C-alpha positions, 0 to 999 in steps of 0.5 A, a space after each residue: 730397484 729403479 728400472 729407469 737406470 741402465 744396468 751399469 748404474 744399478 749397484 748392489 753389495 752383499 756382505 757376510 758377518 760372522 763373530 768368533 765363537 770359541 765353542 763353535 769355531 776351531 780357527 779363524 778360517 771357520 769364521 771366514 767360511 761362515 761369513 762367506 756362506 752368509 754373504 753368498 746366501 744374501 747374494 742369492 736372495 738379492 738376485 732372486 728379487 731382481 728377476 
């Protein structure tokens, strides 16, 4: 959020974490899909704050 930095000096990262739930997940792909969804939602929130 430091506006004195150049665009290439501003770094951010978004992660998504999901834990396997045997009652909800039928495969490991479901876990990765949920983690991706969480990550992209976080990225969207982060971009909204920057604007």
